[in-house]
ZADO-475063 format. One line per field, with one value per residue: x negated, y, z negated of N, C-alpha, C, O in turn. Coordinates in Angstrom, 1 decimal, padded with zeros to 4 digits. Each point is the difference from the previous one (the first is absolute). Layout:
BEGIN
n_c1 (X:...);
n_c2 (Y:...);
n_c3 (Z:...);
ca_c1 (X:...);
ca_c2 (Y:...);
ca_c3 (Z:...);
c_c1 (X:...);
c_c2 (Y:...);
c_c3 (Z:...);
o_c1 (X:...);
o_c2 (Y:...);
o_c3 (Z:...);
***
This chain:
BEGIN
n_c1 (-009.7:-000.3:001.1:000.0:000.2:000.6:-000.4:001.4:-001.8:-001.1:000.7:000.1:-001.0:000.5:001.9:-000.2:001.7:-002.1:001.4:-000.2:-000.9:000.6:-000.5:-000.2:-000.7:-000.4:-002.1:000.5:001.5:-001.4:-001.2:000.7:000.9:-000.5:000.6:000.0:001.0:-001.6:001.8:-000.8:-001.6:002.2:000.0:-000.4:001.7:-000.3:001.3:-000.7:-001.7:000.4:000.6:-001.9:-001.2:001.4:-001.7:-000.5:001.5:002.0:001.4:001.1:001.7:000.8:000.2:002.2:001.0:-000.2:-002.2:000.3:-000.8:001.2:001.7:-000.4:-000.3:001.9:001.1:-000.9:000.8:001.9:000.0:-000.8:002.1:000.0:001.3:002.1:-001.6:001.1:-000.2:001.3:001.0:001.3:-000.9:-000.7:000.9:002.2:000.7:-000.2:001.5:001.9:-000.1:000.4:002.1:001.5:000.0:001.1:002.2:000.2:000.3:002.0:-001.3:-000.9:001.0:001.5:001.0:-001.5:-001.4:001.6:001.0:000.5:001.1:-000.3:-002.0:-000.6:000.9:-001.0:-001.9:000.2:000.4:-001.7:-001.3:001.0:-001.4:-001.4:002.1:-002.1:000.3:001.9:-001.6:001.8:000.9:001.3:-002.1:001.1:-002.1:002.1:-000.6:001.2:-000.6:-001.5:000.6:000.9:-001.4:-000.9:001.7:-000.9:000.2:001.8:-001.5:-000.6:002.2:-001.6:-000.8:-000.4:-001.4:000.5:001.6:-000.6:-001.1:001.3:001.2:-001.2:-000.3:001.7:000.3:-001.3:000.5:001.7:-000.6:-000.9:001.2:001.1:-001.1:001.3:000.4:001.6:-000.9:-000.8:-002.0:-000.9:000.8:-001.8:002.0:-001.5:000.1:-002.1);
n_c2 (-002.5:-000.6:001.2:-001.7:002.2:-001.7:002.2:-001.4:000.3:-000.9:-001.6:001.4:-001.5:-001.8:-001.2:-001.1:001.4:000.5:-000.8:-002.1:001.6:-002.2:001.6:-002.2:001.8:-001.9:000.1:000.7:-001.2:000.6:-001.9:002.2:-001.7:002.1:-001.6:002.2:-001.4:001.3:-000.1:-002.0:001.5:000.2:001.4:-002.1:000.0:-000.7:-000.5:-002.0:000.2:000.6:-001.8:-001.1:000.5:-000.8:-001.3:002.2:-000.2:000.8:-001.4:-001.5:001.5:-000.3:001.4:000.3:-001.6:-000.6:000.4:-001.2:000.9:001.6:-000.6:-000.6:001.6:001.0:-001.0:000.2:001.9:000.0:-000.9:001.6:000.7:-001.4:-000.8:000.4:-001.3:-000.3:-000.7:001.7:-002.0:001.7:001.9:-001.0:-002.0:-000.2:-000.2:-002.1:-001.6:000.2:-000.7:-002.1:-000.8:000.3:-001.4:-001.9:000.2:-000.1:-002.2:-000.7:001.3:-002.1:001.7:000.2:-000.4:-001.7:-000.7:-001.5:001.9:-002.2:001.9:000.1:000.5:002.1:001.1:000.0:001.1:002.2:000.4:000.0:001.9:001.5:-000.8:001.6:-000.6:-000.5:002.2:-001.2:000.5:-001.1:-000.7:001.8:000.1:-000.1:-000.5:000.6:001.5:000.0:-001.5:000.8:001.3:-001.0:-001.0:001.5:-000.4:-000.5:002.2:-000.5:-001.1:001.9:000.2:000.0:-001.5:-000.4:001.0:002.2:000.7:000.2:001.9:001.7:000.1:000.8:002.3:001.2:000.0:001.3:002.2:000.5:000.4:002.0:001.9:-000.6:000.9:001.2:000.4:-000.5:002.1:000.6:-000.9:001.9:001.5:-000.2:-000.7:-000.2:-000.3:000.6);
n_c3 (-009.4:002.2:-001.4:001.4:000.5:001.4:000.4:000.9:001.4:-001.7:001.4:001.7:-001.3:001.2:000.0:-001.9:-000.1:-000.7:-001.5:-000.8:-001.3:-000.4:-001.5:-000.5:-001.2:001.0:000.8:002.1:-001.3:-001.6:-000.2:000.4:001.2:000.7:001.5:000.7:001.4:001.1:001.4:-000.3:000.5:000.5:-001.7:-000.5:001.5:-002.1:001.7:000.9:001.4:002.1:001.3:000.7:001.8:001.6:000.5:-000.1:001.6:-000.6:-001.2:001.1:000.5:-002.0:001.7:-000.6:001.2:-002.2:000.3:001.9:001.8:000.9:001.3:002.1:001.5:000.8:001.7:002.1:000.9:001.0:002.1:001.3:000.5:001.8:-001.7:000.8:000.9:-001.9:002.1:-000.8:-000.1:000.7:000.8:-002.0:000.3:-000.7:-002.1:-001.0:000.4:-001.2:-002.2:-000.5:000.3:-001.7:-001.7:000.2:-000.4:-002.2:000.5:-000.6:-001.4:000.2:-001.1:001.7:-001.9:000.2:-001.6:000.3:-000.6:000.3:000.7:002.2:000.8:000.2:001.7:002.0:000.2:000.5:002.2:001.5:000.0:001.4:001.6:000.9:000.2:000.6:000.1:000.4:001.6:000.6:-001.9:-000.3:-000.5:-001.9:-000.2:000.4:001.6:001.9:001.5:001.5:001.8:001.7:001.5:001.4:001.5:002.0:-000.5:001.2:001.3:-001.0:000.3:001.5:001.4:-002.1:001.5:000.0:001.4:002.2:000.6:000.5:001.9:001.7:000.3:000.7:002.2:001.2:000.1:001.4:002.1:000.5:000.3:001.8:001.7:-001.4:002.1:001.4:-000.3:002.0:-000.6:-000.8:001.5:001.2:-000.5:-001.6:002.2:-000.1);
ca_c1 (000.6:000.7:001.3:000.1:001.1:-000.2:001.1:-000.6:000.9:000.3:-000.5:-001.3:-001.0:-000.8:000.7:000.9:-000.7:000.4:000.8:-000.1:-000.6:000.2:-000.9:-000.1:-001.1:000.8:-000.6:000.2:001.1:000.2:-000.9:000.8:-000.3:001.1:-000.3:000.6:-000.7:000.7:-000.6:-001.1:000.4:000.1:000.6:001.3:001.0:001.2:001.2:000.3:-000.9:000.5:001.2:-000.3:-000.7:000.7:-000.7:000.6:-001.0:-000.5:-001.0:-001.2:-000.8:-000.2:-001.4:-000.4:-000.4:-001.3:-000.2:-000.2:-001.4:-000.1:000.7:-000.7:-001.1:000.4:000.3:-001.2:-000.7:000.8:-000.4:-001.2:000.3:000.5:-001.0:000.0:000.4:000.8:001.4:001.1:001.3:001.1:-000.5:-001.3:-000.8:000.4:-000.5:-001.5:-000.3:000.4:-000.9:-001.3:-000.1:-000.1:-001.4:-000.8:000.3:-000.8:-001.4:-000.1:-000.4:001.1:-000.5:001.0:-000.2:000.8:001.1:001.1:000.8:001.3:001.0:000.8:-000.7:000.1:001.4:000.3:-000.7:000.7:001.2:-000.3:-000.4:001.2:000.9:001.1:-000.2:-000.1:000.9:-000.5:000.9:-000.6:-001.1:-001.2:000.2:000.9:-000.3:-000.4:-000.2:001.2:000.2:-001.1:000.3:001.2:-000.5:-000.7:000.9:000.0:000.7:-000.7:-000.6:001.0:-000.1:-001.1:-001.2:-001.1:-001.1:-000.3:001.1:-000.3:-001.1:000.4:000.8:-000.9:-000.8:000.9:000.3:-001.2:-000.1:000.9:-000.4:-001.3:-000.2:001.3:000.3:000.2:-001.2:000.4:001.1:001.3:000.5:000.1:001.4:000.4:-000.4:-000.7:001.1:-000.4);
ca_c2 (-000.1:001.2:-000.3:000.8:-000.2:000.8:000.1:000.1:000.1:-001.4:-001.1:-000.4:000.9:000.5:000.9:000.9:001.0:000.3:001.2:000.5:-001.0:000.3:-000.9:000.2:-000.7:-000.8:000.2:001.4:000.3:001.4:000.3:-000.4:000.6:000.0:000.9:-000.3:000.4:-000.3:-001.2:000.2:000.1:-001.3:-001.0:-000.5:000.4:-000.8:000.6:-000.8:000.5:001.3:-000.2:-000.4:001.1:001.3:001.1:000.3:000.2:001.4:000.0:-000.8:000.6:001.4:000.3:000.6:-001.1:-000.4:-001.2:-001.3:000.0:000.9:-000.7:-001.2:000.6:000.4:-001.2:-000.6:000.8:-000.3:-001.3:000.1:000.4:-001.1:-000.9:-001.3:000.2:-001.1:000.4:-000.8:000.6:-000.9:-000.7:000.7:-000.3:001.0:001.3:000.0:000.0:001.3:001.0:-000.5:000.2:001.5:000.4:-000.4:000.9:001.2:-000.4:000.3:-001.2:-000.7:-000.4:-000.8:-001.4:-000.7:-000.7:000.8:-000.6:000.3:000.0:-001.2:-001.2:000.3:-000.2:-001.4:-000.7:000.4:-000.7:-001.4:-000.2:000.1:-001.1:000.6:-000.4:001.1:-000.1:-000.6:000.1:-000.6:-000.8:000.8:001.0:001.2:000.9:001.3:001.0:000.2:-001.1:000.1:001.1:-000.5:-001.0:000.7:000.9:001.5:000.3:-000.2:001.2:000.8:000.1:-000.6:-000.3:001.0:-000.8:000.1:-000.7:-001.4:-000.3:000.1:-001.1:-001.2:000.1:-000.3:-001.5:-000.7:000.1:-000.8:-001.4:-000.3:000.4:000.1:001.3:001.1:000.9:001.3:000.5:-000.1:-001.3:-000.5:-000.3:-001.3:-001.1:-001.1:-001.1:-001.2);
ca_c3 (001.3:000.5:000.6:001.3:000.9:001.2:001.0:001.3:001.2:000.4:-000.8:000.6:-000.5:001.1:000.9:-000.7:-000.8:-001.3:-000.2:-001.3:-000.9:-001.5:-000.8:-001.4:-000.7:-001.0:-001.3:-000.4:000.9:000.2:001.2:001.2:001.3:001.1:001.1:001.3:001.1:001.3:000.7:000.9:001.4:000.7:-000.9:000.3:-001.1:000.0:-000.6:-001.2:-001.1:-000.4:-000.8:-001.4:-000.8:000.0:000.7:001.3:001.1:-000.2:-001.1:000.2:001.1:-000.4:000.1:-001.3:-000.9:000.2:000.9:-000.7:-000.4:-001.2:-001.0:-000.4:-000.7:-001.3:-000.7:-000.3:-001.1:-001.2:-000.4:-000.7:-001.4:-000.7:-000.4:000.7:001.4:000.5:000.3:-000.4:000.3:000.4:001.2:000.1:001.1:001.0:-000.4:000.2:001.4:000.6:-000.3:000.5:001.5:000.1:-000.4:001.2:001.1:-000.3:-000.4:-001.4:-000.8:-000.7:-001.3:-000.7:000.1:001.0:-000.7:-000.5:-001.0:000.5:-001.0:000.3:-000.7:-001.5:-000.4:000.2:-001.1:-001.2:000.0:-000.2:-001.4:-000.9:000.4:000.8:001.4:000.9:001.0:001.2:001.1:001.2:-000.5:-000.4:-001.0:000.3:-001.1:000.6:-001.0:-000.8:-000.9:-001.1:-001.0:-000.8:-000.9:-001.1:-000.7:000.4:001.3:001.2:000.6:000.7:001.5:000.7:-000.8:-000.2:-000.4:-001.4:-000.7:000.1:-000.9:-001.4:-000.5:000.0:-001.2:-001.1:000.1:-000.4:-001.5:-000.6:000.3:-000.7:-001.5:-000.6:-000.5:000.9:000.2:000.3:-000.8:000.7:000.0:-001.4:-000.4:000.7:-000.8:000.7:-000.2:-000.6);
c_c1 (000.7:001.3:000.2:001.3:-000.2:001.3:-000.7:001.0:000.3:-000.8:-001.4:-001.0:-000.9:000.7:000.9:-000.9:000.5:000.8:-000.1:-000.7:000.3:-000.8:000.0:-001.1:000.7:-000.6:000.2:001.1:000.3:-000.8:000.7:-000.4:001.3:-000.4:000.8:-000.8:000.9:-000.6:-001.2:000.5:-000.1:000.5:001.4:000.9:001.2:001.1:000.3:-000.8:000.5:001.3:-000.3:-000.6:000.6:-000.6:000.7:-001.2:-000.7:-001.0:-001.3:-000.9:-000.3:-001.5:-000.5:-000.4:-001.4:-000.1:000.0:-001.4:-000.1:000.6:-000.8:-001.3:000.3:000.3:-001.3:-000.8:000.7:-000.4:-001.3:000.2:000.5:-001.1:000.0:000.6:000.7:001.4:001.0:001.3:001.0:-000.5:-001.4:-000.9:000.4:-000.5:-001.5:-000.3:000.3:-001.0:-001.4:-000.1:-000.1:-001.5:-001.0:000.1:-000.9:-001.4:-000.2:-000.4:001.2:-000.4:001.0:-000.3:000.9:001.2:001.0:000.8:001.5:001.1:000.9:-000.6:000.1:001.4:000.3:-000.6:000.7:001.3:-000.2:-000.4:001.1:001.1:001.3:-000.3:000.0:001.0:-000.6:001.1:-000.7:-001.3:-001.3:000.4:000.8:-000.1:-000.5:-000.1:001.3:000.3:-001.0:000.4:001.2:-000.6:-000.7:000.8:000.0:000.7:-000.9:-000.6:001.1:-000.3:000.3:-001.2:-001.0:-001.2:-000.4:001.0:-000.3:-001.1:000.4:000.9:-000.8:-000.9:000.8:000.3:-001.2:-000.2:000.9:-000.3:-001.2:000.0:001.4:000.3:000.2:-001.2:000.4:001.2:001.4:000.6:000.1:001.4:000.5:-000.6:-000.7:000.9:-000.5:-000.5);
c_c2 (001.3:-000.5:000.9:-000.4:000.9:000.0:000.3:000.1:-001.4:-001.0:-000.4:001.0:000.6:001.1:001.0:000.9:-000.1:001.3:000.6:-001.1:000.5:-001.0:000.4:-000.9:-000.8:000.2:001.4:000.5:001.5:000.4:-000.6:000.7:000.0:001.0:-000.5:000.5:-000.1:-001.2:000.4:000.0:-001.4:-001.2:-000.4:000.3:-001.0:000.7:-000.7:000.5:001.3:-000.1:-000.4:001.2:001.4:001.1:000.2:000.2:001.4:000.0:-000.7:000.5:001.4:000.3:000.8:-001.0:-000.4:-001.3:-001.3:-000.1:000.8:-000.7:-001.2:000.5:000.4:-001.2:-000.7:000.8:-000.2:-001.4:000.0:000.5:-001.2:-001.0:-001.4:000.3:-001.1:000.5:-001.0:000.7:-001.1:-000.8:000.6:-000.3:000.9:001.4:000.2:000.1:001.3:001.0:-000.3:000.3:001.5:000.4:-000.4:000.9:001.3:-000.3:000.3:-001.3:-000.5:-000.5:-001.1:-001.5:-000.6:-000.7:001.0:-000.8:000.4:-000.3:-001.3:-001.2:000.1:-000.4:-001.5:-000.9:000.2:-000.8:-001.5:-000.3:000.0:-001.0:000.7:-000.3:001.3:-000.1:-000.5:000.2:-000.6:-000.7:000.7:001.0:001.2:001.0:001.3:001.1:000.3:-001.1:000.0:001.1:-000.4:-001.0:000.7:001.0:001.5:000.2:-000.3:001.4:000.7:-000.1:001.4:-000.2:001.2:-000.8:000.1:-000.7:-001.5:-000.4:000.0:-001.2:-001.3:000.0:-000.4:-001.5:-000.8:000.1:-000.9:-001.5:-000.4:000.1:000.0:001.4:001.0:000.9:001.5:000.4:-000.2:-001.4:-000.6:-000.4:-001.3:-001.1:-001.1:-001.2:-001.3:000.2);
c_c3 (000.4:000.7:001.1:000.7:001.2:000.8:001.3:001.2:000.5:-000.7:000.5:-000.4:001.1:000.9:-000.7:-001.0:-001.5:000.0:-001.4:-000.9:-001.4:-000.7:-001.4:-000.6:-001.1:-001.4:-000.6:000.9:000.2:001.3:001.2:001.2:000.8:001.1:001.3:001.2:001.3:000.7:000.8:001.5:000.7:-000.9:000.4:-001.2:000.2:-000.7:-001.3:-001.2:-000.5:-000.8:-001.4:-000.8:000.1:000.7:001.3:001.0:-000.2:-001.1:000.3:001.2:-000.3:-000.1:-001.3:-001.1:000.2:000.9:-000.8:-000.5:-001.3:-001.2:-000.6:-000.7:-001.5:-000.9:-000.5:-001.1:-001.3:-000.6:-000.9:-001.5:-000.8:-000.4:000.7:001.4:000.6:000.3:-000.4:000.5:000.5:001.3:000.2:001.2:001.2:-000.3:000.2:001.5:000.7:-000.3:000.5:001.5:000.3:-000.3:001.1:001.1:-000.1:-000.5:-001.4:-000.8:-000.8:-001.3:-000.7:000.2:001.1:-000.7:-000.6:-001.1:000.4:-001.1:000.2:-000.8:-001.5:-000.5:000.1:-001.1:-001.3:-000.1:-000.3:-001.4:-000.9:000.4:000.7:001.4:000.9:001.2:001.3:001.0:001.2:-000.4:-000.2:-001.1:000.4:-001.1:000.5:-001.1:-000.9:-001.0:-001.1:-000.9:-000.8:-001.1:-001.2:-000.7:000.3:001.3:001.2:000.5:000.8:001.5:000.4:-000.9:000.0:-000.6:-001.5:-000.9:000.1:-000.9:-001.5:-000.5:000.0:-001.2:-001.3:000.0:-000.5:-001.5:-000.7:000.1:-000.8:-001.5:-000.7:-000.6:001.2:000.1:000.1:-000.8:000.6:000.0:-001.4:-000.5:000.6:-000.8:000.8:-000.3:-000.7:-001.4);
o_c1 (000.4:000.0:000.1:000.4:-000.4:000.7:-000.9:001.2:000.7:-000.7:-000.6:000.0:-000.6:-000.6:000.5:-001.1:001.2:-000.4:000.0:000.2:-000.1:-000.1:000.0:-000.1:000.4:000.8:-000.2:-000.2:000.8:000.2:000.0:-000.6:000.7:-000.4:000.3:-000.8:001.1:-001.1:-000.1:001.0:-001.1:000.2:000.7:-000.4:000.6:-000.1:000.5:000.4:000.0:000.2:000.8:000.3:-000.4:000.5:000.5:-001.1:-001.2:-001.1:-001.0:-001.1:-000.5:-000.7:-001.2:-000.6:-000.5:001.0:-000.2:-000.2:-000.6:-000.5:-000.2:-000.4:-000.7:-000.4:-000.1:-000.7:-000.6:-000.1:-000.1:-000.9:000.2:-001.1:-001.0:001.0:-000.2:000.7:-000.2:000.0:-000.2:000.2:-000.2:-000.8:-000.9:-000.6:-000.5:-000.9:-000.8:-000.4:-000.8:-001.1:-000.7:-000.5:-000.9:-001.0:-000.5:-000.7:-001.1:000.4:000.9:-000.7:-000.4:-000.5:001.1:001.1:-000.4:-000.2:000.3:-000.1:000.5:000.8:000.3:000.1:000.7:000.6:000.2:000.4:000.7:000.5:000.0:001.1:001.1:-001.1:000.9:000.3:-001.1:001.2:-001.1:-000.9:-001.1:001.1:-000.2:000.9:-001.2:000.2:-000.1:000.4:000.3:-000.1:000.0:000.5:000.1:-000.4:000.4:000.3:-001.2:000.5:000.7:-001.1:000.9:-000.1:-000.2:000.2:-000.3:-000.3:000.2:000.0:-000.4:-000.2:000.2:-000.2:-000.5:-000.1:000.1:-000.3:-000.4:000.1:-000.1:-000.5:000.0:000.6:-000.5:-000.6:-000.6:000.9:000.9:001.2:000.5:000.2:001.1:-001.2:000.4:000.3:000.9:-000.4);
o_c2 (000.8:-000.7:001.2:-001.1:001.2:-001.0:000.7:-000.1:-000.1:000.3:-000.9:001.1:001.1:001.0:000.9:-000.3:-000.2:000.9:001.2:-001.2:001.2:-001.2:001.2:-001.2:000.6:000.0:000.3:000.8:000.3:001.1:-001.2:001.1:-001.0:001.1:-001.2:000.9:-000.7:-000.4:001.1:-000.7:-000.6:-001.1:000.8:000.2:000.0:000.5:000.7:000.1:000.3:000.8:000.3:000.2:000.9:001.1:-001.0:000.1:000.2:000.7:000.4:-000.5:000.8:-000.5:000.2:000.4:000.1:-000.6:000.1:-000.4:-000.5:000.0:-000.2:-000.6:-000.3:000.0:-000.4:-000.6:-000.1:-000.1:-000.7:-000.2:000.2:000.0:-000.7:000.7:-000.4:000.6:-001.2:001.2:-001.2:-001.2:000.7:000.9:000.5:000.6:001.0:000.8:000.4:000.8:000.8:000.5:000.5:000.9:000.7:000.3:000.5:001.0:000.5:-001.1:000.8:-001.1:-000.5:-000.4:000.6:000.0:001.1:-001.2:001.2:-001.0:-000.5:-000.7:-000.9:-000.6:-000.6:-000.8:-001.0:-000.5:-000.6:-001.0:-000.7:000.0:-000.5:000.1:000.7:-001.1:000.4:-000.2:000.3:000.0:-000.5:000.4:000.5:000.6:000.3:-000.3:000.1:000.3:-000.4:-000.2:000.3:000.1:-000.4:000.6:000.8:-001.0:000.1:001.0:-000.6:-000.1:000.6:000.7:000.6:-000.7:-001.0:-000.6:-000.7:-001.1:-000.8:-000.5:-000.9:-001.1:-000.7:-000.6:-000.9:-001.0:-000.6:-000.8:-001.1:-000.8:000.3:000.1:-000.2:000.2:000.8:-000.8:-000.3:-000.2:-001.1:-000.8:-000.4:-000.2:-000.3:-000.4:-000.8:-000.9);
o_c3 (-000.9:000.9:-000.2:000.1:-000.2:000.1:000.1:-000.2:001.1:-001.0:-000.6:000.5:-000.1:000.3:000.6:-000.3:-000.2:000.7:-000.2:000.3:-000.4:000.4:-000.4:000.4:-001.0:-000.9:-001.2:000.9:000.9:000.5:000.3:000.0:000.0:-000.3:000.1:-000.2:-000.1:-000.4:000.5:000.3:000.0:000.5:000.4:-001.2:001.0:-001.1:-001.0:-001.1:-001.2:-000.9:-000.9:-001.2:-000.7:000.1:000.6:-000.3:000.2:000.1:-000.4:000.2:000.9:-000.8:-000.2:-001.0:001.1:000.2:-001.3:-001.1:-001.0:-001.1:-001.2:-001.0:-000.9:-001.2:-001.2:-000.8:-001.0:-001.2:-001.0:-000.8:-001.2:000.7:-000.1:000.1:001.1:-000.9:000.2:000.2:-000.1:000.1:001.1:000.3:000.8:000.9:000.5:000.4:000.9:000.9:000.5:000.4:000.9:000.7:000.4:000.7:001.0:-000.5:-000.3:000.4:-000.4:000.0:-001.1:001.0:000.3:000.5:-000.4:-000.1:000.0:-000.7:-001.0:-000.6:-000.7:-001.0:-000.9:-000.5:-000.8:-001.1:-000.8:-000.6:-001.1:-000.6:-000.2:000.5:000.1:000.4:000.4:-000.3:000.2:000.8:000.0:-000.2:001.1:-000.3:000.0:-001.2:-001.2:-001.2:-001.2:-001.3:-001.2:-001.1:-001.1:-001.0:-000.8:000.7:-000.1:-000.4:000.8:000.5:-000.5:-001.0:001.0:-000.9:-000.6:-001.0:-001.0:-000.6:-000.8:-001.0:-000.8:-000.7:-000.8:-001.1:-000.7:-000.7:-001.0:-000.9:-000.5:-000.7:-001.2:-001.0:001.1:-001.0:-000.6:-000.2:-000.7:000.3:-000.2:-000.9:-000.3:000.0:001.1:-001.1:-000.2:-000.7);
***
């Protein structure tokens, strides 16, 4: 599987632009991808999205940055270096849709699977199996990224969010949930809590 994280100009894959993509090949975690781009002409921009990812208007409109098309082409070329084309992550359907819609805008072939593997479900299942009650608020699951990182024993993703950092903490969390072991050197000092 490929752990993917996307930072974007908003939450609607049709009208918002990809701003950065971070990805890690789970079976070969040294094989990583990171790239940034400017917004496509006419893309909508949400101030709330920029507050999360830390990009400024100047950065996302910088004509010296590569285009969204160029970034997506580079990412899809990197995908071909991996052995499995299933996207996984904290919110992988959002990440998949953002990149897929961008690929459609530029008439690029889509080699990735439709099905995704999400960290929320993996962690929820792990908690149930260990007889730990998953957090609930307003009668629905409240197991967000920060709570998952706390559960697996690693620091939360730094703010503002960076796509490669997001992919890295998600990859580490998957490793701990699936195999009860740390994957990246920088997390080896953090004890797995179970």
